[in-house]
N, C-alpha and C positions, 0 to 999 in steps of 0.2 A: 481357559476361559470359555464359557458356554456361548453358543451362537446367539442366544437371546441377549446375553450381557453385551456381546459385541455389537448387536444392533442398537442397544441403548447407548453404547459409547459413541457410535456414529451419529445418533440423534443429538447427543450432547454436543459433539463437535459442530454439527450442522447449525444448532441454535446459537453457539458462540460465534461462528462465522457470519451468521445472519445478523447478529448484533453488531459485529464489526463492519457490516454494510449499512449500519444505521436502520436496520429493519424495524426496530422497536422504538425509534426516536419519537414518533407521533404519540406513543403511549407514555414514554418515560421522560421526555424532555419537555417539561411544563414549567413555564415561568423563568426559565434560565436561558441557556444558549440554544435558541430555537433552530439555528442553522447547524448545530452540531460540529461546526468547524471553526467558528470564531471563538476567541478567548475573551472577548469583551465582557460578556456576562459570565456568571459562574455556571458550571456545568450542573446538570440535573442530578440531585442526590439519588434519585431512583435509578438512573442509569449507572452511576458509580456503584450502587449497591448490587445491581444485577451483575456487572462486570466483576466485582469482587467475589461474588459467589461462583461464577463460571471459572474465573482464573484460579480461585482457591481450590476447586476440584482438581484442576490440572496440576497445581503445585503439590497437593496431597498425593496424587497418584505417582508423581515423579519421585518424591522423597521416600514413599513407602515401598514402591515396587521397582523403581529404576534409579535408586540413589547413586550407585556406582556408574551407571551409564550416563547419568546427568553430569557427574563430575568429569567423565571422559569427554563428553560433548563440550563442556565449558573449557576444558584444556585445549581442545581443538579450535576454539573460537575466542581466544584471549582478547583480540581487538574488540569484538562485539561486546564482550563482558566488560572491558575497560570503558567503553562508551556508555554502557548502561550505568556503571558505577559513577562516572562523571556526571551524567544527567541527574542522578539522585543527589550527588554531592553539591550540585548547583543550588540546592536549597540553602546552603550556608551563606551565599552572597546574593541571593535573589532579592529583587525589590519587593516581592510579596512571598515570603517564605512558606506560609501555610498553603497557598495555591500551588507553588512549585513542589512542595513535599507531596501533596495529594496526587498531583498529576504525574510526577516523576515515579512514584510508586506504582501508579497505573501503567506507566511505560515498562517498568521492570517486570510487572506481572504479565504484560503482553508478551515480552520476550520469553518469559517462562512458558507461556502457553505455546509459543512457537517451538520451543525445545520439546515440549510434550508431543506435538504433532510429528516431529522428526523421529522420536523414539518409538512411537506407537504405530505409525502408518508409513507405507511406502510413498515415495513422491507422487506416483500416479494416483494412488488412493487420495492423497491430499488434494490433488487437482480435481478429482471427481467430487469430493466433498465441497470444494470451493465452487464447482460448477453448479451443484444442486442449490447451494446457498444463494448464488447469484441469480439462478433461474427462479427461485422462490421470490426474490426481490422484484424481478422483472414482472412476473405474473401478478403479484400483489399490487405492484405499481400501476399496471394496465387496468386492473379492476378499480383502483382508486381514481385513475384519470377518467374512466368511463362513468362510474357510479357516483363518485364524490369529487367532481372537478374542483370544488373549492379547496380540497385538500391535496389533490394530485397534480394541480397546475399552479404555476406562479400567479398570484392574484392581482398584481398591479405593476405599474411602471413599464419600462421597455421590455421586461420579461413576461408581460401578460400573456398567459396561455401556454408558456413553455412548460414542458413536463418536468416535474420534480418527484413524482411518484410518492413513495412512502419515506423518502430520504430527507424531506424538509427543505432541500435546496437543489436546484437543477444541476449545478456543477458536480456535486457529490453523486447524484443519480447518474449523470452522464459518464462519470469516471468509472463507476462500478459496472455499468453496462458495457463500456469499452473493455474492461477487464474480462467480462464474460465472453466477448468476441475472441479475445486472445486465448482464454482457457479452452473454449470449445474447439478452436482451430487446432490447438496442440493435442487435444484428446481425440482427434478424428480417427486415429489408428487404434485407439483403445476401446475396450468394451465397458460402457457404462449405461445406465438405465435408459438414456435417450439417444443412444448412438444411431438408431434408425431414423431419428428425426433431427439429425445434426444441422441440416440445411434450414429447417424451420426455426430451431433454437437460435442458430446463428443470425437468421433474419430478424428474430424478435429482439435480440440484443442490439442489432444494428439500427432497427427502427426506433428503439427507446433512446439510443445515443443521439440519433438525429433529432428526435422530437425534444430532447433536452437542450438542444442548441449548444451542445458541449463541444465547441470548435477545438479547444485545446486537447480534449480527450480523443477526438477523431484524428487530429494530426498526429498525436503521440502513438495511437494504436496503429495507424497506417505505417509510420516509421518502424514500429516494432514488427509488423507483419513483413515489411520489406527485408528487415534484418534477418528474420527467420528464414525466408525463402532464399536469400542470397548468401547468408553466412552460416547460420546455426543448423540448417538442414542440409543433409548430404545430397538431396535432390532439389532442383533439377541439375545443379552444377556440382558434379562429383569431383571437386578439386580439393587439394589439401587445405586444411583450415587456415594455416598461416597465410597462404595465398589469398584466401577469401578475406581475411582480416586486413591484409595489405590493400586489397582492392577497395574494401569498405572504407578504410582510412583515407585513401586517395579520393574516393567519391565524396566523403564528408568534407574534405578540404576544398574540393572544387565547389561544393554546394555553399560552403561558408564564404568563399570568395565571390561567388556570383549572386548570392542571396540579396545583398544590398541593392543591386540593380533592379530587382523584382520584388522588393520588400512591400511596397504599397499594394501591388497586385495580389500578393499572397495574403496580405491582411484583409483585402476586400473579399477574397474567396472565403476566408475564415470568419467573415463578419466582424472584423475589428477595424479600428481606426489607428491613426499614427500614435496615439497615446495608449494603445492596448486597453481600451475602455478605462481610461484614467489611471491605469496601473503605474505609468511612468511617474506621475505626480506623487503617488503613494511611495514608490521606491525612493525617490529623491528625498522626501521628507523623512522617511524611516531611516535612510542611510545617515542623514545628519544627526538624528537622535541616537542612532546606534553607537556613535563615538563616545557616548557617555560611559559605556561599558564595553570597550572594544575587545579586550583580551578574554574575559570570562563570560561576557554577556549579562543580560538582565535576569537570568535564571530560566530554567526550562518552563516554557509556556507561561511566562510572567511578563513578557513585553507588551503583548496586546491585551491589556486589561484596563478597565475603566479608570483605575486608580493610578495608572502610569501613562505610557506614551499614547494610548488610544484616545485620551481626552483631547489631544491635538487634532485628531482626525474625525471626531464624532459628528460634526456638522459640515464636513468639508465638501460633500457631494450631494447630488440629488435634491430631495425635497427638504433637506435640513435634518432628517432623522436617520440618514444612512450610517450604519455602524461599520467601521473598518476593523475587523477582528483578526486579520492576519495580513501579511505583506504581499500575498498573492505571488510569492516567489520562494520556493523551498530553500534555495541557497541563502537568500537574504535572511529569511527567518531563522535558519540555523545559526547565522552569525549574530543576529539580534538577541537570540535567546541564550546561546552557548559561547559566543565570542569566537575569536580566531582559534582557540583550542578545540572547540566543538566542530568548527568548520573543517579543521585539519582532520579530525576524527572521521567526519563524513567522507571527505575525499579519500582517505585510506580505506574506508569500508567499500566505497565504490570501486576502487582499484582492486581490492581483494575479491570483490564479486566478479569483476571481469576476468581476473586470473583464474579463479576457480571454475567459472563457466567455460573458459577456453580449455583448461586441463580436462574437464569432464567431457567436453564435446569431442576431444581428440580420440576418446575411447568409446563414446556412446552416441547414438543417434536416436534419442527417445523423447518422450514428452517433457521430461525435466530439462534436458539441454536446450530444447527449442523454446520452452516457455520462459525459463529464467533468462536466457539471452534476450528474448523479446521484452520481458518485464524490465530488464535493466535499461534498455533503450527507451521504453515507455516512461520510466521514472525520470531519466535524464532530460527528456524533452518536456514532459508534463510539468516538471518542477520549475520551469522557466516562468510560467504564468500562474501556477496554482501551488498551494501548499499540500504536500503529501509526505515529505521527509520528516522523520522523527515524530510522527503523529501516533500516539498510543491508540490502541483499539480501532485501527483503521485498516480495512482489508488490504489495500495496496501495500502498505508497509509491513503488515503481518506476513504477506506472501514473500516480500523481500527478505525479511529476517529468517523465515522458515526455509526458503530456498538457499540462502547463504549457508545455513548450518547443514542442510540436507546434502548440498554439493560436497562439502568436506567429509561428511559421514559416508557418502557413497563412494567417493574417491578412495577411501581407505578400505573399502570392502573387497573381499576376494572375488574373483570372477564367478559369475553365476549366482551372486547373492540375491539378485532380483527374484530368483525362483524359490528362495527360502520362505517357508510359511511364517506368518507373523507370530511372535512368541506369546504364550499365555501371559496374562496380566501379572501373575505372581511368580513366573519362572525366571529366576535370576541367572540360571546357568545356560540358557538356550539362546542362540542367535545373537542378540544385540550386544551382550557384554564383550564379545571378542571381535567386534567389527572394526574397531579402531586399533591401529598398530602403535 
């Protein structure tokens, strides 16, 4: 593959990741789901069309040039493949089959794009591309805040003036900027285009997260950072990983036991009240409605639609027009949409992610082990108050699925595989086909 073609491939990946950060939402989400995260309104046809084109390219490249590798990768990730199949199959019993079919296919294509990333790029290169996409979102958002405040800032209510950048909603913007903090920290020992300015880039992401008032994202990335320093990195505590995990489990247990005594103080620091900004009311009401479809759920991304449960929440809060488009809890939404079967699949995926991270970290101390260990902690905590689990075309979950596959792919590689050059696009016999045993 020529160097020029390789550059264009990286541009393509960068554009796709930028789209997964909602970078084009202001241009594409018109008259539909303005927040890009609620399911109350229908999603923008233009956004779906762009995603279909971008994911279609990845699918075509996989089938034409890496068909055998793709099959091997699927064989190594049977659980993830089964979850994707179940999500698509939920169309059969969904309360809104057309909506579930469209969005579940988008989820399947998202997983396909993640597989493409694993087969075409090293984990470090994936993080570099993610860093550039997140950096582009940060720069464009700062420009929007300064030059077009009516677009870059929340326009009314208690969120007046909070930064939302080009992502249409402050929580999404804060989440992506927190991810930027995590990515840049894990790339600090790697060579990428802005490594000389790591401190400035890190500061930019931190500033944007703070200005977005994304308290959940800040708390989650702080916990992820602590886990990297204390567990997933061999420095500064050069102890066996099992000992670190045991100490981490003990610390988490102590934290859980003592947290109730300082719960209100912690909420005050995070800018929340005892209802977690009315989330508790939403959770209780959604939990009651979720028992209508407890085993299989209402269908992927079909619970929070105006024709179903969301009608009960439409005028519940605020000025009378506040739309509740998701449960603001990833675990609750997994149950509401996919039932106990989907929730079990999620728990198994999280356990598998933890096992693979541990196995990989026993042999490696690199950007992948640190980032994915931190990302896992980030998702576990962030999902308590926001929805990020099982969301198609969303940067956080894209990185989760990509990392899950990449860990298994790299574990099966022979020693020194990191030094192997990336294979030509059409070369079936070099490098990748023999990486899995």
